[in-house]
N, C-alpha and C positions, 0 to 999 in steps of 0.2 A: 572279788573279781566281778566285773560288771559286763553285761552284754547289751546294755541299752544306752543309746546316745544321750539320753537326758540326765544321766547321773555323772557325778564327779568320777574321774577315771584315772587317778594317779597323779594328776596335776593339781596341787593344792590351790592354784589360782583360778582354775576353771570354774569352780563353784562360785567364787566371788565375782567373776567376770562373765558369767554365763550370758548376761544381757549385752555383752560388748563384743560379740563375735564379729569378725571382719571377713567378708567374702574375698578370698584371695584368687582372683580370676586366673592369673598366669599359672599358679600351682594346680588349680582345678583342671585347667586345660591339659596340663602335663599328666595328671592322673588319668584323665579321660583317654589320652592317646597311648598310655603305657602298655607294655607287653604283659606277659603272664604274671610276673612278680615285680612289685615295687618295694624298694627298701628306702625308708625315710630314716636317716641316721644323723643325729645331732645331739648336743648336750641337753641337760635338764633345762626345762623352761623355754625351749626354742619354739614351742608351738606345735609339736608333732601331734599330740592328742587332739588339740583344738582343730588342727587341719583335718585330721581324719574324721572327727565328729561332724564338723560343718560340711565337709564334702559328702559324707554319707547321708546327711540329712537333706541334701539337695533334692528337688523334685525329680523323680525318675530313678533315684539312687536308693532312697530309704527302704523300699520294699525289696531291693535286690542286694542289700549289704548286711553282712553279719559282723558284729564287732565284739572282740574278746580282749580283755586286758589281763596280762600275766602278773600284774602288780600284786605282790603278796602271796600269790598262789602258784607261781610258775614252777616252784620246786616240787610240786605235788601233782604228778600226772593224773592222779585219781580225781583231782578237782578240775584240772585244766581241760582235759578232753571232754568230759561231760558238758562243760561250759561251751566248748566249740560246737558240739552237737546241738545244744539248745539254741545257740545263736543262729546256726544255719537253718534250724527248723522254723524260725520266725520269718525267713525270707519267702518270697513268692514261690520260687522254684523249689526251695528246700522243704517247704511245708508239705509238698506232695511226694518228695523223693526220700527224705531222710527219716528213718525210723527212730523212735525214741529208744534210749538205752534200756536194758533190763534193770531190774531193781537190785542187781548184784552189788553188795556193799563196797567191793574193791575192784572196779573195772580195770582190766589190763589195757595199757595204752596202745600196745601193738594190735590188740583185738579191736579197739575202738577205731584205729586208723583203717584197718581192713574193712570194718563195718562201713565207714564213711566212703571209702573208695568204691565199694560195691554199690552203695546207695546212689552215689553221684555219677556213676558210669553213664546213665542215660541223659545227663544234664546237657541241655542245648541252649538255654537262656543264660546270658552272661550274668554271673553272680560273683560278688566280691566278699572275701573273708579278710577282715582286718584283724591283725594281732598286734596289740600295743604292748609296750614295755618288754620287747622280745629279749632284751639283755638279762631279764630275770630267769630265762630258761637255760642260759649257757651253763654247762657243767652238769646238766641233769639228764635223765633218761628221755626227757621230752624231745631233746635235740635230734637224735637219730630217727625218732618216730616222725617228727615234723619233716625231716629230709625225705622220708619215704612218701609223705603226702605231696611234697613239692614235686617229686619226680614223676609220680604216677597219677596225679589229679587230672581230670579231663580238661580240655582246652578252654571250656566255658568258665571254669572256676579260676578266678583271678585272686591273687593274694597281695595284700599290702601289709608290710612288716615295719613297725616303728621301733627304733632301738637307740640306745645311747652308745652302742659299741659297733665296731665294724667287723664283727665276727659271727655274722648270721650263718645258719647251717646251709651247706651245699650251694651257696650262691655263686661260687666261682665258676661252676659249670654253666649256670644260666648266663653269666656275664660273657663267657666265651661264645655261647650260642646266640647272643644278642637278644635274649629274652628277659633281661633284667633292666629295670629303670631305677636309677639311683637319685635320690633327692637328699642333698647334704645341707649342713648348717648355713652355708653361704646363700643357698636358695631360699631358706626359711627366714632370713633376716628381713625385717619389715622395711620397706622403702618409706620415703618421706610421705608419699600419698597414703600408703597403708597405715602408717603411724597416725596420720590425721584422721583417717576413718576410724581407727581404734579409739581415739580419744572422743570423737563425736559419738560413737556407739555407746561408750561408757558414760556419756552425759557430762564429761569434763571438758570445759571450754578453756583453751589456751591460745596465746598469741602465736603468730608464725615464728617469732624469734624463740619463744619457749619451746615450741615443737621441734625446731631445728636443733636446738641445744640438746634436748632429751634424746632425739634420734641419734645424734653423734655420740653422746655419753654412753648410751646403751648399745651402740653399734647394731641397732635394729633387733636386739635380743627381745623376743616377745614377752618373756616374763618380766624383764626389766621395765619395758614400756607399761605393762599392766600394773606392776607395782607402783610405778610413778603415777599412773592415773588414779590408783587408789589413794596414794599419799597426797595427791594434789586436791582431792575433794575438799572444798572449803578452805584451801590454803590462802592466806591473805596476800602473799607475794609470789606468784607462780614463777616469775622470771628469776628471782633469787633462788627459789627452790631448784629450778632447772640447772642453774650455774653450780649449785652446791651438791646436787644429786650424785651420790657416789656409792661405792661398795660398803661404806660405813653407815649409810642410811638404814634405819632399824629393820624395815621389812625386807630390804635387799639382803642385808647381812644375815638375818635369820634364815632366809631361803637358801642362800649359798652355803652357809655353815651346815645346814641340815642335809641338803641335797648333794653337795659336792665334797667339801673339806672333811667332814666327819666320816665320810665313806671311805677315806683313804687310810692305809696303814701308817704307823708312826714315821718310818723313814721317808715315805713319800710326803707326808705333811711337813716334815722338817725341810725337805728340798724345796717345796712350794713356798714356805715362809721365808727361808733364807735367800732364795733367788727372786723374791718379789720386788726387791729394790732395783732390779734390772729392767731396762726397756726390752731386751731380748737376751736369750740365754741359750747356750749349747751344752753338750755333755761335759767337756773339760772344765768349763767355767762353773757349772753346777757342782762338779766334784771338788773344785777348789773351795767353794764357799761352804760346802757341807762337810768337807774332810773325809768324804767317802769315795765310792766308785760306782760305776754303772749308771751315772746320771743320764746319759743319752738314752739308754734302754727305758728308764723310768719315764722320761719325757715323751718318748715315742708311744709308750703304753698309755700315758695320760691323754695324748692327742687322739689315739685310736678310741679311747674310752669316752671321748667327748667331754673331758673334764675342764672345759674352758681353756684349753691349751691349744694354740694354733701353730702349725708348722709354717715356717717362712721359707719360700723358695722351693724349687723343684727337688733339691737334694734332701730336704727335710732334716737338716742338721741344726738349724736354728729355730727357736720357738719364741713365741710371746704369749702373754696371758691376756684374756679378755680384760678390758679396762676396769670394769666394776669388780671383777674377781681379783685383779691385782691390788686394787684399793682395799678390799677386804683383807687380803693376805698381809698387806703392810700394817693394817690396823691390828690384826692378830699378832703380828711379830712384835709390835710395841707392847701390846697387852700382856703377852706371855713372857716377854723378856728372854726368849730362848736364844737370842744372839744380839750383838751390839750392831745396830744399823750403820754406825759410823765406821766400824772396822770392816764391815762387809763392803761399803762403798770404797774404802781405801784399797782393799784387796782387789776389787773389780777394776779400779783405776790402774793399778800396776799391771794387771793381766791384759787389759785392753791396750795399754801402751806397748807392752812387749809383743803383742800380736799385730801391731800396726793399725789400730783403730783409735786415732788421736782424738776424735770428737767425743766419743764415749768415755775415753780416758779422762779428758778434761771435765766432763760433766760429773763423773763420779768423784773426782778430786774435789770439785766444788761442793758436792753433796756432803763429802766428809769434812768440809771446811779446812782442807789442807791447802791453803792458798799458795804456799811456796811451790808445791808440786803442780798445782793448776797453772800457775804463771809459767813455770818452766816448760810444761807440756805444750801450752798454747803457743808460747814463743818459739819453741823448737819446731813446731809443725805449721806455723802460720804461712810460711813461704809455700809449702807444699799444698796447703788448702787453697791459697790464692791461685797457684798455677793450675789447680784442678777446678777452678770456677766455683769454689765454695765460700765466697765472700759473705753471703747471707748467713751462713752458719757461724762465721766468725762474729758477726754482730750479736747473735744470740748468746754466744759464749762470753763475750765481753760484758753483756748485761748481767751475767751471773756473778760478777765480782762486786763486793761492797766498795763504796767510794773510798774508804780508808786505804784499801789495798791498791786500788787503781791510781791514787794520787801519789803513792809512795814508791812505786816501782817503775823504772824507766822502760823495761821491756813491755809491761802491760800498757803503759802510756803509748808506746809506738803502735801496739795493736789497736788501741782505742782510736788513734789517728786513722788507721785503716778503716775502722768501722765508720768513722765520720765521713771519710771519702765515699764509702759505699752508700751513705745516706745523702750525698750531695752537699754536705756541710763543709765547703772548701775552706772557709776562714777558720773554722774550728779545727779542721784537720791540720792546717798550717800551724796553728797555735800549739796543738798537742805534739806535733812533730818537733817543733822548736824546744818544747819542754823535755821531750825524750832525749834530744841531743844534749841538753844541759845536764841531764842526769846520767850520761853515759859512763861517767867514772865509777858509778855505783854498780855497774854490771860486772859480774865476775870475769876475770881475765880470760878464762877458758871459754867464755860465752860471748866475748866482746866482738869477735870477728863476725859471728852470726848476726849479732845485733846490728852491726854497721851495714851488713848486706840488706837487712830488713829496712833500714832507714833509707838506703839508696833506692830501693824499689818504691818506697812510699814517695820519695821526692820525684821520682820518675812519673809515677801515677798522677801526682798533684800537678806537675808541670804540664802533662798532657791535658788534664781537665781544664787548666787555666789558659791553654793555648800559648804557653810560653815556650816557643820553639827552641831558642838557644839553651834553655834549662833542660829540655828533653834530651837534646843532643849530648849535653854535658853529663847528665845522669846516666844515659845509656852507655856512654864511653866508660864511666866509672864501673858500671855493672859488668861490662865486658872484661874489665881488669879483675873484678871480684870473682868472676867465674873460675879462675885458676887458683883461688885461695884454698888452703888446707881444709877449712871448715866446710866449704861448699862441696869439695871433692869427697870428703868423708861422709857427708850427708847424702851424697848422690844427687845433689841439686844442680851441679855444674851445667849439664846439657839443657836443663829446663830454663835456667837463668840466661844461658846463652841465647836460646830461642826467644825468650822474653825481650832481651836487649835488641836483638835483630828486628823483631816485629815492632818494637817501640820506635826504633830509629826509622824504620820504613814508614810508619804512620806519620812521624814528624816530617819526613821528606815529602810525603804526599801533600801535607798542608803547606809546605814551603815551595811547592812546585819544582821539585827536583826529581823528575820521573826516573832517570837512570838509576840513581842511588836507591830510590824507594823500591823500584822493581827488584833490584838485586837483593836488598836486605829482606824484603818481604818473602821472596821466593825461598831464600836460604832458611829463613825462620820457619816457614811452613813445612818445608821438607824435614828440618830437624825436629820440629814438634811432632810430626807424623811418625818419624823413626823412633822417637823415645816414648811414644804413647802418651802424649799430652794433647788430647783432642780440644781442650778449651783454648789452649794457645793456638792451635791450628785454626780454630774458628775465628779468633781475633785476626790472625794473619790473612785468612781468606776474606774477611769483611773489609779490611783496609786495602787488600789487593783489588777487590771489586771497585772500591772508590777510585783507585788509580786506573783500572781498566776502562771505566766508563768515560774517562777524559779522552781516551783514544778511539774507543768504539763502543757504542751503546749495546750492540749485540754481545760483544765480549764482556761488557760490564754486567749484563743480565745473566750470562752464563756463569760468570765468576760468583755473582751474588747468590745464585741458586745453589752452587756448591756449598757456600757457607750456610744457607738456609737449611739444606738437607742435613748437613752435619748437626746443626742446632736441633733439628727435629729428632734426629737419631738419639741424641743424648738428653732430650727433654729440656733444652736450653732456649726454646723459642722466645721466652719472655725475659731473657737476659739482656741487659742494655747493649752489650757488644753485638748481639744478634740484630738489634734495631738498626745498626749501621748498614747491615746487608739488606734488610727489608727496605730501608730508605733508598739505597742504590737501585734496587730492583724497581721500585716505584718510579724513580727518576728516569731510568732507561725506558720504561713503558710510556711515560709521559712524552718524552722526546720522540718516540716512535708513534705517537698519536693514539695510543691505546689507553685513553683516559679512564674509561669505566673499569678496565682491568687494574689500573694503577691504584685506584681508590682504596681497596681493602688492604693492599700492601702498605700504603702510607698510614692508614688508620691503625694497623697493627703496630707499626713502628712508633707512632705517637702514643699508643697505650703503654708500650713497653718502656719508653725512655722519657723521663721527666727532664726537660731542657735545663732546668736549674742544677740538676745533678751533674750534668756534663755539658757545659756551655758550648764546647766545640761541636759535639754531635748535635746539640740543640739548634745551632745555626744551620747545620746541614738539613735538619728536618724542616725548618722554616723555609729554606731555599726550595726544597722539593714541593712543599705546600704552595708557595707562591707561584711556582712554575705551573702546577696543575690549575690553579685559579686563573692564571694568565691565559693558558691554552683554552680554557672554557669561556673566556670573555667575562669573567667575574672580576672586573677591574677594581671596584671598591673593596672587595675582599682581599685583593693583592696588597692594597695600601694598608689595610688593617693588619694583615699578617706581618708586613715589614715594620709597621709601627711597634707591634708586640716584640719584634726581634731586637729592636734598638737597645733596650736595657741589657739584654743578654750579650749582645756583641760588645758592649762597653766593658764587660767584665774580663774580656780576653786581654792578655798582656800583649800578644802579637796580633795585629789586625788579621781577621780571617781571610783566607785566600778567596772565598766566595763573595766578599764584600762588593767588589766592582760589579759582579754579575747580579747581585741583589739590587744594587742601585739601578742597573739597566732594566731589571724587571719593573721597578717602581716607575721609571721614566716611560717605558712602553705603556704601562697602565694609565699614566697621566695623559699621554698622547691619545690613546684610544678613547679616553673620556672627554676629549676635547679641551683639556687644560694645557694647551700648548705653551701659553705664556709662562706658566709655572715650570713646565719642563725645560723651557729655554733658560730660565733663571737658574735652575739646578745645574744644568749643563755648564753654564758660565762659571759656576763656583767650583767645578771640578778641576783639579790640577792638570796641567798640559799633558803629562805622561799618561794618566788614565784616559783623558779625553781622546788621545791618539790611539787607544787600543782598538782592536777589531770590534769588540762588543759595543763600545761607545760610538764608533763610526756608524754602526748599524742603527743605533738609537737616533743619532743625528740625521741619518738619511730618512728614517721614518718620520721624524719631526718635520723635515723639509717637505715630505709628501703631504703631511697633514696641513701644512701651511700653503698648499697648492704651489709648491716650488719644485717640480720634478727635476729640472735641470740642476738645481742646487743639491738635490739628493744624489744625482749621478756624480757631481763633482766631489762630494764627500766620499762616496764609495770608490772613486778612482784614486784617492790619495792613499799612499802606502800606509799599512798599519804599523803602529809603533811597537807592537808586541808580536814578533814573528811566530812565537809558539802558539798563541791563541788564534792567530790569523788563519792557520791551516786546519783548525778544528772543523769538522763537517758542519756543525751547527751554524757557525759563522759563515762558512762558504755558501751554504744553501741560502741563508738569509740575505747575504749580499747580492747574489745573483737574482733572487726573487724580487728584492726591492728595485734592482736595476731594471728588471723586466717591467715592473709596474710603472716605473718612471718613464721608460721608453714608450709604453702604451699611452700614458698621459700626454706625452709629447707628440703622439701620432706616428711613431716610428715602429710600425707593426713588425717588420722583419727583425729589427734589433730586439724588440720585445720577445719574439718567439725564440730567437737565438739565446738570449739570456735565460729565459724560462727553461729551455732545454738543458742548459748548463746547470741550473739549479736542480733540476730533476736528476741529471747525471750524478751530481754530488749527493743527492738524497737517497738514491736507490740502494747503494750497497749496504748502508747501515739503517735504511728505512727511517730517515730523519724527516718527520712530518711536522715537528713543532713550529718551525718558521712559517709554514703555510697556515697554521692555526692562529698564530699571533698577528700575521700580516695577511688576512684573508683576501684572496683575489679570485673568487669563483668564476667571474666572467672571463678573466684571462685564461684560466685553466680550461674552462669549457670550450673556448675557442681553440686552444692548443690541442685538445684531445681529438679534434676532428681533422687536424692537419697531419703532417708527416712527423710522428713521434714514436719512439720505441717504449714510451712510458705510459701507455694507455691504462693498464691496470692500476698503476700507482696514482695516476690522476683521478681515476674513478674512486679510489679509496679516499683520497684527500677530499674530493667533493662530498663523499658520504660522511666523512668526519665533520665537515663544515655544516652539513645539513642536519646531522643527528647529535652532534657533540659527543659521540661515543664511538665512531668508527664502525657502525653497523653495516652489514652487507646489503640489507634491504634499502637503507637510505642511499647507498652508493648506486644500486641498481635503479632506484627512482630518479636520481640525478642524471644517470646516463640516459634513461628513457626520455626525461624532460629535455635534455640537450638535443636529442635526435628529433623530438616531436615538434618543438617550437611552440609559440603561443604564449599566453600569459603565465601559465604554470611552468613553462619551460623556457625556450629561447626564441628569438626572432632574428631578424637582420637589423644591424645597427645602421640607421640612415647615413648615407654618405661614406661609409667605410666598407660595407659588405661583409662585416664580421659578425658571427653569431654572438648572442648575448647569453650570459649565464642565468640560470634560474634564480629566483629570489631565495636568499639563504634561509630566511624565516618569514612567515606571514607578517605583513604590516598590520599594526593595530589601527583602530578607527582614528585615534588622535594623530598617528603618524601619517595616515592617508590624507587627513585634512591639511596638515602642514605641507605634505608633498605637493598638493594641488596649487599651493601658493608659490612654490619654488620657481616655476617658469616666469613669474612676474618679476618686476624690478623692485618689489618691496623688500626692505631689510628685515632682519629678525625682529627688531623692536616694533616695526610697523605691522608685521604679521601678528605679533602678540596682541596689538591693539585690535586688529581685525577679528581675532578669535577669542578675545577677552581672556588671554592666558598670560602668565609671566614670561619674561624674556628667557629665563633659565629653562622653563618648560619647553619653549619653542626650540631652543638650541639642543636640548636633550633629544627631542623628537627628530630634529635634523640629523643629529649624530647617528641615531638608531637607523634612520632611513639610509644613510650612506653605508653603514655596516651591512644592512640586510640586502642592499642592492649590489654591494661590492664596488661602490664608487669612492672616489677620493676627492671630489670637488662637487660644488653645487651644479655646475654645468653638466658634469658627467652623470650625476644622479638624475637630472632632468632627461638627458638623452636616453639613459637606460629605462627610465619609467615610461617614456613614450614608446620605446620598442616593445615594452611588455604590456602596453595598453592601459597603464595605470593613470596616465594623464593624456590629454588630447594631443594628437600629433599636429605639426605645423601644416597648414593647408596652403597650396599655391606656391 
């Protein structure tokens, strides 16, 4: 037993690693704030001794800290208590207060405690007594004597007790009184940063990859990390060592055998060895594999004793072993031959299957190489796993079958098709599904109905991914029929399959623009999924319902998408591809409402979650939302790039995507805003008459006429009836049509008509907060005029002006725009000569090049002639002109000159 910090104190690694002590700041702070007693309880090698030693050696602590280890001597009070007295006597306060013991050969422990309490009574300076390896004292006369010291010691004496067990004396009273601070194994685990410091302190250099691997393999276990550092010294391949580092590594195995396994009685050792093949274990399963009883009690005792057994969950009925400890146990099981691992795996597979744990059942059947059992279990439970959103788990299970088994069995081939679907390998999934269908005759008759249902679900999923709407409807109808079969009823899957069919039908109808049927099927599917406790199906239904809702109301779409997002967060499914649908809808709603900065993270998350090639239909949706955001921001080249990237994806769909016309409209708007009106005209001419007559394309054509300085032509296009009545009543199109009409009227000098049309645009925009058209077709001058007149939409106009000024909808920009509109002048507005109308502030400052070009606009020089004058290319001049128009809110050269004069940017006409 040692009472000095410089000596090895029960941890065989401390001496070897004494130069590699890591200062653990968070734990040091916790010790400093602690109450009267601290219990540090954790398994062997967790760093308890090192923590106590390093904290006690800190400046300001060393002279006030007494350290005693009970290792090897705790069963002998006649040695323990004299060591306590000696340790206290070397502290600053104890040297003056604690008297040495008499030379009596056999000091009585009770007498020593009374002696200490009397001596320490006057103690005023805080002093710490550390007792290490407290578990060595359990069951001895020392325990009640230590309880007396704990109860009656003066306030200034603080005790820190380190133990491998949770049975320290008298601590329950302190816990109730709030005077006990507990530090457990989880707190002692080394973080990645602490692991890095440990290796650096030990003089062992490792790469970041190696460090991460070792921290994960050891689960932050201090002794494991120190052993790894020792083993790595001079190792030629640290990365390979880290990957292979396990409980069978010699130094780890020796440590765990000596400190943990060999300390257990034979029945406990047998339980540990036989259950080491399991990822988790409970009492009944342990009893099954050992042929005994009382397994739960043994596991609880091991967990309390800190024998590398960890309770899982608040009820503490399931347990797992530390990874390195489990690997050692598996090695010992093979070495001793005390049981057949194959038989243990097979028994575990049967037990897990009977208890309703199909994933673990399949894994143990695979470990036992019982392929028939593994195939049957996975096939039986695949539908249930799919309905519960565990497709990723299915992929892992499929990977556990050898190629010979996978190619010979129709049922596992069908599951392989599902795994291929989950990986986005649509062609491979289609090939495997066809192969499974060809082998259906080999499926046992009593399993054939279940197999056929599985194939119908896969065809349904494949058709949805391919955008094959007729095939989706056909497969969903077949699934609705299959719901009533004996197999599905017996398996309890009928309601789940019914909900799946309804939601699949609804999602197909959303894509086919059949809102009434889509709404009915989705709502029925959502209600059913919620009633039967299938939250993953409910999530899918809510996501597609949000897609439908946003076509009617962006506010409703945002609310519906948030319902799906909150459900996904609740179950940890935020990174599931189906959740990406809801994230994208939410981003879309925010974009249309002008909240571009808010929309960005939602869209980014959706794009991180969903790979478009895995689900082309959802991928097209993502590209559509991205293009909309870029269009609203005025990033026109980015819009074209996004839509170019979309084309190969869209071509993979069997049925043209419902968003294709809207995407084409986005492209045309970008071309128009870039000044490429001839190209836009050509694209429009190639569109079929039906699409060209749609509301969206009429708005594109009106914008094109405005860009061509033909405001009357724009009005004529807008006056024509839309060929698609459904889209014509969408708020987005209604707002855009009235806005463009107002801009055309202004260009024609019809101020009253312009004000009337703009008011109607604002009327249509206000209920659902539709700002997108005002960003795509910016008219800040027109809006600034209107806000000073008779309008009920002042706040909305100021928000739009703010969005145009800041590209993010900030309130500061809106207030600045309002102030500028009231103040007048170059930074704000003036009076437009000849009209008496106020002028909008400049949307963004003009660059030097744009100002030079602007000063030539009042002349009769053409763009090529201006280019010669400024020694620039014609394209550069036209680009500057386009930017000038945009920033001034002008639609023609003459209007730009007039606005520039009113703002003092060019000279006014004199005389």
